[in-house]
C-alpha positions in Angstrom: 105.5 119.4 94.3 102.3 119.0 92.3 99.3 118.6 94.6 95.7 117.4 94.2 93.3 118.3 96.9 90.4 115.9 97.5 87.7 117.0 100.0 83.9 117.5 99.7 84.1 120.7 101.7 84.6 123.8 99.6 85.9 125.6 102.7 88.6 122.9 103.3 89.7 122.8 99.6 89.9 126.6 99.5 91.9 126.8 102.8 94.3 124.1 101.7 94.8 125.6 98.3 95.6 129.0 99.7 98.0 127.6 102.3 99.8 125.4 99.8 100.1 128.1 97.1 101.5 130.6 99.6 104.2 128.0 100.5 105.2 127.4 96.9 103.3 124.2 96.1 101.6 123.8 92.8 97.9 122.9 93.3 97.0 121.1 90.0 93.4 120.3 90.9 90.6 119.9 93.4 88.1 117.1 93.6 84.9 117.2 95.6 84.1 113.5 95.4 85.7 110.1 94.8 84.9 109.6 91.2 86.4 113.0 90.3 89.4 112.3 92.5 90.1 109.0 90.7 89.8 110.5 87.3 92.1 113.4 88.3 94.7 111.1 89.9 95.0 109.1 86.7 94.9 112.1 84.4 97.1 114.6 86.3 99.5 112.2 88.0 100.0 114.4 91.1 103.1 114.0 93.3 100.9 114.3 96.4 97.2 113.9 97.1 95.5 115.3 100.2 92.6 113.0 100.7 89.6 113.3 102.9 88.2 109.9 104.1 84.5 110.8 104.0 83.3 111.7 100.5 79.8 111.7 99.1 80.3 108.6 96.9 83.0 106.6 98.5 85.7 106.7 101.2 89.2 107.9 100.9 90.2 104.3 101.9 88.4 103.1 98.7 90.5 105.5 96.7 93.7 104.4 98.4 92.9 100.8 97.6 92.3 101.7 93.9 95.5 103.6 93.8 97.5 100.8 95.3 96.0 98.1 93.0 96.7 100.3 89.9 100.3 101.0 91.0 99.8 104.8 91.4 102.9 106.2 93.1 101.5 109.6 94.3 102.1 110.2 98.0 99.0 110.5 100.1 98.2 112.5 103.2 94.8 111.6 104.6 93.1 114.6 106.2 89.8 113.5 107.9 87.5 114.1 110.7 87.4 110.4 111.2 90.2 109.6 113.6 89.4 106.0 114.5 92.6 104.0 115.0 91.2 101.3 112.6 90.9 103.8 109.8 94.4 105.2 110.4 95.9 101.7 110.4 94.0 100.7 107.2 95.1 104.0 105.5 98.7 103.2 106.3 98.3 99.6 105.1 97.1 101.0 101.7 99.9 103.4 101.3 99.0 106.7 103.0 102.1 108.5 104.2 100.4 110.3 107.0 96.9 110.7 108.5 95.9 114.0 110.0 92.7 114.4 112.0 90.6 117.6 111.4 90.8 120.2 112.6 94.5 120.0 111.8 97.3 122.4 112.5 98.6 124.2 109.4 102.2 124.0 110.6 101.9 120.3 111.2 100.7 119.8 107.7 103.4 122.0 106.2 106.1 120.0 108.2 104.7 116.8 106.8 104.7 118.1 103.2 108.2 119.4 103.6 109.3 116.0 104.8 107.5 114.3 101.8 109.0 116.8 99.4 112.6 115.6 100.1 
């Protein structure tokens, strides 16, 4: 599974990248803001995007809306410190497969990815 990691935190991107590579996933890119993320989603066509909801230039929900209107079929796992029910519901409405709240459990993330990889 080809994965794009989107998070403004260098630490989170690095942690996710290390975890995913160790488990056999192909990390094809990292984006630290929404504009980068959108460009990479359209250029790289990842199978999965891990997407933070709070980015410097837009929200992950904004990115999800763009993906949905453009017919992007990448699966999305939202990973965010924002755990408000309204954000979770909106993310699911726009096509997110799962919504994890930071700090997240690595085993829970891996179980979700395993399920999405089937």
